[in-house]
C-alpha positions, 0 to 999 in steps of 0.5 A: 500500500502506498501511504499518503497521510502517514509514513511507515518505516521499518528501522531494524526491529522497530516499526515507526508509524508517523501521522503525516497531515501536519497542515491539518494538525494530523486530524484523522480523516477516512484516508488516514484511518484506513492507512493507519489500520493497514500499517498497524496490521503490517507491523503486527504481521511482520515477525522481524518487527519487535516494537511499534512506535507511533508519532507525528509530523508537525506541531500536534500529535493529532487533533482527532476527528477531522471535523470538516469531514464529519460536517460533510458526512452529516450534510450528505448523510454518508455515514452515521457517527456510530457506524463511523466509530464502529467501522473506522476507529474501533479497529485502530484501538483494537489493533493497538491493544492486541498488538503482539509486541510493545507499542510506544506513543511519542507525543509532542503537541496536542492529542485530542479526542481520537488522537488521545485515544490512540495514545492511551491505547499504546503501552507507553507514552513518551512526552515532550514538554509541550504535550497535552491530552484533551478528551474534548468530546464533551465540548462538541456534545459527545461521549468519549469513544475509541476506548477512551471511556474504558482505558482512562478510568483504568489508568487513573481512576474513575474520579479523575477520569470523570473530571477530565471527561466532564470538564473537557480540560487538558492534561498537561505533560507534567500532570500526565506524569503525576497521574501515571500516564507517562514516566517523565516530561522531556524538555524538547521533542528531540529529547523525547524522541531520543528516549522513545527510541532508547525504550524501543530498542530496550524492549526489542531485546526482550521476550516479545512472546512474554510481552504479549501474554503479560498485556493480555493478562493485564487486560483480562484481569479487570473484573475477573475473580482471583480464581479466574485470574490465577487460571489465566496466569497458569495457562499463559505460563504453561504456553511460555514454558514451551517456547525456545526463548524461555528454554534458552533464557534458563540455560543462559542464566545458569551459564551466567550469560545474558539471554538473547530472545528471538521471539520463538 
């Protein structure tokens, strides 16, 4: 597929996806959503890729849904908003949440609405000093979608999430760290990218099969009884015990060597 609104670059073991409509502040239109969906599948399917990083060109991460496109949809009765979310946004958050390898959102500038949703759906958020997250849905009379109403309360608690959802207030970079959404604020976009790449290549050295199982356990754990959670842990541990990565790592530790994980 030829990409026009995003860039997709495979760098060693890293798939780097760049939202690339800077003149529109990376507003998510139909073409970008379809290209992003395709790129996420490409990254998921390529066995040599061990980490996925999502970033942006220009001064905003993404201002969310392209409102001009939405207005045209309403005027021409092309598609209902519910159907648009179901068919074009939901697959994006599902692709990120089920990605069988770690995901990193590199945030500079504003992430609004669906842009915020994409950032929350990643495993890590690396922030430059000018980064901010804005749910924003309430400002146009809508509810948080694309998984935001599910993800944010689980990350920061119901009370804080409701405050952000109901007021539409921005989460500035430092507050995001205080809330536990990121590890620290970086003084510039360049410093944030350096840290994101360091993290990406650190993760790329690790056991990707175990990463996928860990993510699934955490996602499935909400609402489960302890007995069910324990059963899922046992099943995952049994699967991983038969992988070459585990067997090689045990041998490496016994031989006082650094384990080398291959995702096998």
